[in-house]
C-alpha positions as CSV (number, residue, x, y, z in Angstrom):
1,X,0.0,0.0,0.0
2,X,1.4,3.4,-1.0
3,X,0.7,6.3,1.4
4,X,2.5,9.5,0.6
5,X,6.1,8.4,0.1
6,X,5.8,5.4,2.3
7,X,5.3,1.9,1.1
8,X,3.8,-0.6,3.6
9,X,2.5,-4.1,3.6
10,X,-1.3,-4.5,3.6
11,X,-3.3,-7.6,4.5
12,X,-6.3,-6.4,2.5
13,X,-8.0,-9.0,0.2
14,X,-10.1,-8.4,-2.8
15,X,-12.4,-11.0,-4.4
16,X,-14.2,-10.3,-7.7
17,X,-17.1,-12.7,-8.4
18,X,-18.4,-12.7,-12.0
19,X,-22.1,-11.6,-12.3
20,X,-24.3,-14.5,-11.5
21,X,-28.1,-15.0,-11.7
22,X,-28.0,-16.6,-8.2
23,X,-27.0,-13.3,-6.6
24,X,-29.5,-11.4,-4.6
25,X,-28.9,-8.1,-2.8
26,X,-31.1,-9.1,0.2
27,X,-30.9,-12.4,2.0
28,X,-33.8,-14.6,0.8
29,X,-33.1,-17.9,2.7
30,X,-33.2,-19.8,-0.6
31,X,-30.5,-22.4,-0.8
32,X,-29.7,-21.6,-4.5
33,X,-29.2,-17.9,-3.9
34,X,-26.3,-15.9,-2.4
35,X,-25.6,-12.4,-1.2
36,X,-22.6,-10.5,0.1
37,X,-22.6,-8.4,3.3
38,X,-20.1,-6.9,5.7
39,X,-19.2,-9.5,8.2
40,X,-19.5,-12.5,5.8
41,X,-16.5,-14.7,5.3
42,X,-15.0,-15.8,1.9
43,X,-12.9,-18.9,1.9
44,X,-10.6,-20.0,-0.9
45,X,-11.2,-23.3,-2.6
46,X,-13.8,-25.9,-2.3
47,X,-15.2,-26.4,1.2
48,X,-17.4,-29.4,1.9
49,X,-18.0,-28.7,5.6
50,X,-20.8,-26.4,6.8
51,X,-20.4,-24.1,9.8
52,X,-22.1,-25.1,13.0
53,X,-22.2,-23.8,16.5
54,X,-19.9,-26.6,17.8
55,X,-16.2,-26.7,18.6
56,X,-14.1,-26.9,15.4
57,X,-17.0,-26.0,13.1
58,X,-17.5,-22.3,13.9
59,X,-16.8,-19.6,11.3
60,X,-13.8,-18.5,13.3
61,X,-12.5,-22.1,13.1
62,X,-12.9,-22.1,9.3
63,X,-10.8,-18.9,9.1
64,X,-8.0,-20.6,11.0
65,X,-8.2,-23.8,8.9
66,X,-8.7,-22.4,5.4
67,X,-7.4,-19.4,3.6
68,X,-10.0,-16.6,3.6
69,X,-11.1,-13.3,5.0
70,X,-13.9,-11.4,6.6
71,X,-15.7,-9.0,4.3
72,X,-15.5,-5.3,5.2
73,X,-16.7,-3.8,2.0
74,X,-19.0,-4.8,-1.0
75,X,-19.4,-3.2,-4.4
76,X,-21.9,-4.3,-7.0
77,X,-20.2,-3.5,-10.3
78,X,-22.7,-5.0,-12.8
79,X,-22.7,-2.0,-15.2
80,X,-19.0,-2.3,-16.0
81,X,-17.6,-4.0,-19.1
82,X,-16.8,-7.1,-17.0
83,X,-19.8,-7.2,-14.6
84,X,-18.9,-8.5,-11.1
85,X,-19.4,-8.2,-7.4
86,X,-16.4,-7.0,-5.4
87,X,-15.8,-8.0,-1.9
88,X,-12.9,-6.6,0.1
89,X,-11.7,-7.4,3.6
90,X,-8.9,-8.4,6.0
């Protein structure tokens, strides 16, 4: 990250997800839909486990076990030449 004349390391992540008909801006509870909100987590790769409220299966456990981040910002960029959803976080 460049700030003034200082270069520093940043642990900010950016994930761009191509536009998808399964995206909805508001949570619908439908299993075939998804949304992006601050506080969500994004994990890298294919994850077969589902989070539960038990030791070793909590969302915080997944962040320790898999590469990923907590979403701190969301942009819906569907009017751009390459329409996508942008999630950023730490």
